[in-house]
C-alpha positions in Angstrom: 131.9 104.3 115.5 130.2 100.8 115.5 130.4 99.0 112.4 127.6 96.9 110.7 127.6 93.6 111.6 127.9 90.5 109.1 125.7 87.4 108.9 126.8 84.8 106.5 124.5 82.0 105.3 126.6 78.9 104.7 126.0 75.3 103.9 126.5 72.8 101.1 125.0 73.4 97.7 121.4 73.3 97.3 120.3 73.4 100.9 118.1 76.5 100.5 120.5 79.5 101.3 119.3 81.6 98.6 115.6 81.2 99.4 116.5 81.9 102.9 118.4 85.1 102.1 115.5 86.1 99.8 113.1 85.7 102.5 115.2 87.7 105.1 115.7 90.4 102.6 112.2 90.5 101.7 113.0 90.5 97.9 114.1 87.9 95.2 117.6 89.0 94.8 119.6 85.7 94.9 118.9 83.1 92.2 117.0 80.1 93.4 117.4 76.8 91.6 117.2 73.0 92.0 120.7 72.9 90.4 123.5 72.6 93.2 126.0 75.3 92.7 123.7 77.9 91.3 125.2 80.7 93.5 128.7 81.6 92.7 129.6 85.0 93.9 128.5 86.4 97.3 125.4 88.4 97.2 125.1 91.0 100.1 122.2 93.1 101.1 121.5 95.2 104.1 118.7 94.0 106.3 117.2 96.9 108.5 115.4 96.1 111.6 114.2 98.5 114.3 116.5 96.9 116.7 119.4 96.5 114.6 120.7 96.5 111.0 123.1 93.8 109.7 124.7 92.9 106.3 123.5 89.4 105.0 125.5 87.3 102.8 124.3 84.6 100.5 127.4 82.4 99.8 128.1 79.6 97.3 128.1 76.1 98.7 131.1 74.6 100.6 132.0 70.9 101.5 131.6 69.7 97.9 128.6 68.4 96.2 128.5 71.0 93.5 127.9 70.1 89.9 130.1 73.0 88.8 133.3 71.3 88.9 135.2 74.0 86.9 134.7 76.7 89.4 134.0 74.7 92.5 137.4 75.4 94.4 137.1 79.1 93.7 133.3 79.3 94.8 134.5 77.6 97.9 137.2 80.1 98.5 134.9 83.0 98.2 132.6 81.5 100.7 135.5 81.0 103.0 136.2 84.7 102.7 132.8 85.4 103.8 133.2 82.9 106.7 136.4 84.6 107.9 134.7 87.9 108.1 131.1 87.0 109.7 130.1 88.0 112.9 127.3 85.4 112.8 126.9 82.2 110.8 123.7 80.6 109.6 124.5 77.1 108.8 121.7 75.6 106.5 120.9 71.8 106.4 118.3 70.2 104.2 115.8 68.5 106.4 114.2 66.7 103.6 117.5 64.7 102.9 119.7 62.6 105.1 122.7 64.2 106.1 125.7 63.8 103.6 129.4 63.6 103.5 129.3 67.5 102.4 127.2 68.3 105.6 130.0 67.0 107.7 132.6 68.4 105.6 130.9 71.8 106.2 130.8 71.2 109.8 134.5 70.3 109.8 135.0 73.6 107.9 133.1 75.7 110.5 135.1 74.2 113.4 138.3 75.1 111.8 137.9 78.3 109.6 135.2 80.2 111.7 136.8 82.7 114.3 136.3 81.2 117.7 133.9 83.7 119.2 131.4 83.7 116.2 128.3 81.9 117.0 126.4 79.5 114.7 122.6 79.1 114.2 122.0 75.8 112.7 118.8 76.4 110.2 117.0 73.1 109.0 115.4 74.3 105.8 112.5 73.2 103.6 110.6 72.0 106.8 107.1 72.1 105.2 106.3 69.4 107.8 107.8 69.1 111.4 108.6 65.5 111.1 111.1 66.3 108.6 112.9 68.2 111.3 112.4 65.5 114.2 114.3 62.7 112.4 117.6 65.0 112.1 117.5 66.8 115.3 119.7 64.3 117.4 122.3 64.3 114.5 122.2 67.9 114.4 122.6 68.5 118.0 125.6 65.9 117.9 127.6 68.3 115.6 128.1 70.4 118.6 128.8 73.7 116.8 125.2 75.4 116.9 124.0 77.7 119.7 120.4 76.8 118.6 118.4 74.9 116.0 115.6 76.5 113.8 113.3 74.4 111.6 111.8 76.6 109.1 110.4 76.7 105.4 111.7 79.9 103.8 109.2 79.2 100.9 106.1 79.2 103.1 107.4 81.8 105.6 107.3 79.1 108.4 109.6 79.7 111.4 111.3 82.9 109.8 110.0 85.3 112.5 111.7 83.2 115.2 115.2 83.1 113.3 114.8 86.9 112.8 114.4 87.6 116.4 117.3 85.1 117.2 119.7 87.0 114.6 118.8 90.3 116.4 119.3 88.8 120.0 122.5 87.1 119.2 124.0 90.2 117.5 122.9 92.3 120.6 124.6 89.9 123.0 127.7 90.6 120.8 127.3 94.3 121.8 126.3 95.5 118.2 124.3 98.4 118.5 121.7 100.4 116.1 124.1 103.5 116.0 124.5 104.2 112.0 127.9 103.2 110.8 129.3 104.8 107.7 129.0 101.5 105.8 125.3 101.3 106.8 124.5 104.9 105.9 126.1 104.1 102.6 124.2 101.2 101.8 120.9 102.9 102.8 121.8 105.7 100.4 122.6 103.1 97.5 119.4 101.6 98.0 117.3 104.7 98.1 116.6 107.5 95.7 119.6 109.7 96.3 122.2 111.4 94.4 124.7 111.1 97.2 125.9 107.6 96.5 125.6 106.7 92.6 124.3 103.0 92.2 126.3 101.8 89.0 125.1 98.9 87.0 128.2 97.3 85.2 126.5 95.6 82.1 127.3 93.9 78.9 127.6 90.4 77.4 129.3 87.5 79.0 133.0 87.3 79.5 133.8 90.9 78.5 135.5 91.8 81.9 132.7 93.2 84.0 133.9 91.4 87.2 137.7 92.1 86.3 136.7 95.8 86.2 135.1 95.8 89.7 138.2 94.0 91.1 140.6 96.7 89.6 138.6 99.5 91.0 138.8 97.9 94.4 141.5 99.0 96.9 144.1 96.3 97.5 142.8 95.5 100.9 139.2 95.1 99.6 140.5 92.7 96.9 141.9 90.5 99.4 138.6 90.3 101.4 135.9 90.5 98.8 137.3 90.2 95.1 135.0 89.2 92.4 135.2 85.8 90.9 137.0 86.0 87.5 137.1 83.1 85.1 137.5 82.7 81.0 134.3 80.7 81.1 131.3 82.8 80.0 128.5 83.4 82.6 130.8 82.9 85.6 128.8 85.7 87.3 125.3 84.8 87.7 124.0 87.1 90.5 123.8 90.8 90.3 125.8 91.9 93.4 127.2 95.0 95.2 130.3 96.2 95.9 131.1 99.5 98.0 134.0 101.4 96.4 135.6 104.5 98.3 137.1 107.0 95.8 138.4 110.2 97.3 135.7 111.5 99.6 132.7 109.8 97.9 131.3 106.2 98.1 130.1 104.2 94.9 128.0 101.1 94.7 129.2 98.8 91.6 126.7 96.4 90.9 128.3 93.3 89.0 125.8 91.8 86.5 125.6 88.4 85.0 126.2 89.0 81.0 123.0 89.5 79.0 122.9 86.9 76.4 120.7 86.5 73.3 117.3 85.1 74.3 117.6 81.4 74.5 115.1 78.9 73.3 114.7 77.7 76.9 113.5 80.5 79.3 113.4 78.3 82.3 117.2 77.9 82.7 119.6 79.6 85.0 121.1 81.9 82.2 117.7 83.3 81.7 117.1 84.0 85.5 120.6 85.5 85.5 119.7 87.6 82.6 116.7 88.9 84.3 118.7 89.8 87.4 120.8 92.1 85.0 117.6 93.5 83.8 116.3 94.5 87.3 119.9 95.8 88.3 119.6 98.1 85.2 116.1 99.4 86.4 117.5 99.8 89.9 120.9 101.6 89.0 121.5 105.5 88.8 123.7 104.9 85.7 125.3 102.0 83.9 128.7 101.3 82.5 128.4 99.2 79.3 131.6 97.1 78.9 132.5 96.0 75.5 135.3 93.8 74.1 137.9 95.8 72.1 138.5 92.8 69.8 135.0 91.8 69.2 133.6 95.3 68.4 130.0 96.1 68.8 127.4 93.2 68.2 123.7 93.5 67.9 123.5 92.3 71.6 125.7 95.3 72.7 123.4 97.5 71.0 120.4 96.0 72.7 122.0 96.2 76.0 122.7 100.1 75.4 119.2 100.7 74.1 117.9 99.0 77.3 119.6 101.1 79.6 118.7 104.3 77.6 115.2 103.3 77.6 114.9 102.9 81.2 116.3 106.5 81.6 119.7 105.6 82.9 122.9 107.4 82.5 125.4 105.5 80.3 129.2 105.4 80.0 130.6 103.0 77.4 134.0 101.3 78.2 135.8 99.6 75.4 137.7 97.0 77.6 140.9 94.9 76.7 142.0 97.8 74.8 145.7 97.0 76.2 146.0 94.6 73.2 145.7 97.6 70.7 148.4 100.1 69.7 147.6 103.7 70.4 146.4 104.6 66.8 144.3 101.3 66.7 142.7 102.3 70.0 141.6 105.5 68.5 140.1 103.9 65.4 138.4 101.5 67.7 136.7 104.2 69.5 135.5 105.8 66.4 134.1 102.4 65.2 132.3 101.9 68.4 130.8 105.4 68.3 129.7 104.9 64.7 128.1 101.6 65.6 126.2 103.1 68.5 125.2 106.3 66.9 122.0 106.4 68.8 123.9 107.5 71.9 126.3 110.1 70.6 126.1 111.9 73.8 127.6 108.9 75.8 131.3 109.0 77.0 133.3 106.5 75.1 136.5 105.3 77.0 139.1 102.9 75.9 140.2 100.9 79.1 141.8 97.9 80.3 140.3 96.1 83.4 143.4 93.9 83.4 146.2 96.7 84.0 144.0 99.6 84.8 144.7 101.7 81.7 142.2 104.5 80.9 140.6 104.2 84.5 142.0 107.3 85.9 139.2 109.5 85.0 136.3 107.1 85.1 135.0 108.2 88.7 134.9 111.9 87.5 132.9 110.9 84.4 130.6 109.0 86.6 130.2 112.2 88.9 129.5 114.2 85.8 126.9 111.9 84.6 125.2 111.5 87.9 125.1 115.4 88.0 123.7 115.6 84.4 120.7 113.1 85.2 119.5 115.6 87.9 120.4 118.7 86.0 117.7 121.3 86.0 117.3 124.3 83.7 115.2 127.2 85.1 111.8 127.8 82.9 113.0 131.5 82.3 116.3 130.3 80.8 114.6 127.5 78.9 112.5 130.2 77.3 115.3 132.5 76.3 117.1 129.5 74.9 114.2 128.5 73.0 113.3 131.9 71.5 116.9 132.3 70.3 116.7 128.7 68.6 113.3 129.2 67.0 113.6 132.8 65.8 114.2 132.6 62.0 114.6 128.8 61.8 112.5 127.7 58.8 113.6 124.2 58.2 111.8 123.0 61.3 108.4 124.2 62.3 108.8 125.0 66.0 106.6 128.2 66.2 103.6 126.3 67.3 105.4 125.5 70.8 103.9 128.2 73.3 105.5 127.1 76.5 108.4 124.9 77.3 109.2 123.8 81.0 111.3 121.0 82.5 109.6 118.6 84.9 110.9 117.1 88.0 111.6 113.6 86.4 114.9 111.9 86.0 116.3 111.7 83.5 115.7 115.5 82.3 112.4 115.6 80.9 111.1 118.6 79.1 107.3 119.5 78.4 106.4 121.1 75.1 102.8 123.0 75.1 101.6 123.5 71.7 98.2 124.3 70.2 98.8 121.4 67.9 101.0 118.8 69.3 100.9 116.5 66.4 102.8 119.1 64.3 105.9 118.3 66.4 107.1 115.7 64.3 110.3 113.5 65.3 112.8 115.6 63.2 111.6 118.6 65.3 112.1 117.0 68.4 115.6 115.8 67.3 116.7 119.0 66.2 115.6 120.4 69.6 117.5 117.8 71.5 120.8 118.4 69.3 120.6 122.2 70.0 119.9 121.7 73.7 122.9 119.3 74.1 125.0 121.8 72.4 124.1 124.4 74.8 123.7 122.6 78.1 126.0 119.5 77.3 124.2 116.7 79.6 126.9 114.2 78.6 125.8 110.5 79.4 122.2 111.0 80.2 119.0 110.5 77.9 116.7 113.2 77.4 112.9 112.8 77.3 110.4 115.0 75.5 106.5 115.4 76.1 104.3 117.1 74.1 100.9 118.4 75.5 98.2 120.6 74.2 97.8 124.2 75.8 
């Protein structure tokens, strides 16, 4: 079965790669900033076209020129991985600046590192005015590596349609077809509202091991191709990016997110935008894995992140990472301490794990499957009524007799509607009692439950 073609956007730092990526995808997914080296990990999305679908990759800058010297080599290595597996390359050059040594270094990398048959489309970015492109065209043609040159402005949507058509035409000449591949189907399911492929956001503070967890869950072959960038420097991951994981007969989409920090005084910086991407990833996911540091315990920020996921109605599994440094009895104590600190989510699974050596991860996917099922669990109205009648009968501590009808709506997470003559009489303790008994009967591990009261 034909595979999904891969299109990689490459170039030196700050040539508009992420802006172009966002325009072609149609959403603000990659972080855009004037700071060279903002994109670190590869960001991937499927672009669907009536003629042909393809996987678009936004990469970190290559050829030098980044201000992020601590991680520049690792970022470039990840971009080279994308280059080695691309079927088409979009090489970006900033039309508002003269060609730099980094541009020529990138051309040299393209000559040496890309596969010989892979075509290159040279994209002159930031062409708000055509004269910006005219001065560079002779030098760009002199590179001798591009099939065609495309002056455009992604910000103002100028020249984008011409590039879109060229991408499809070039991939079609390489004999790629619209036939759905297993990868394309999995990605479409992941981005849609479907239970077939759970979309799982890995959330938590910076430097708690989220990217290491993704790497550990990958197959060996997958790690060689697309491992996540890992560093002891907090905030290494900035974009929320997807990784397809195959476990058994099922496919999962893991979304590695930037760490959510405490709100900074300056809301205009990259950390703030990275946090915003994490919040968007939570909103888009099916369920979340909250990663904690076993040595640190639970902080106020951890509680805030857990509450954010539950308020969004997402399933939640809590992983106490780096537990390999603890003895067995200390591990059990750490689990109890974390559960006590996160007392507002006692229904969530708590797992002591180590992303470094894989300890405690053997049953993770079975837990994910269970939580995904619970999010969509439905109780027939007749069964709900039987459960409620047995619950309310003879119970004087909580006044539940005013409820005349109980049903479950079609919403996710499980949402129950209580009809009563006087809804105001159903105080929070009564609702909490109902939920406690509901969970003791139907379990619903890992999923929040919502209650709606109506007069009737």
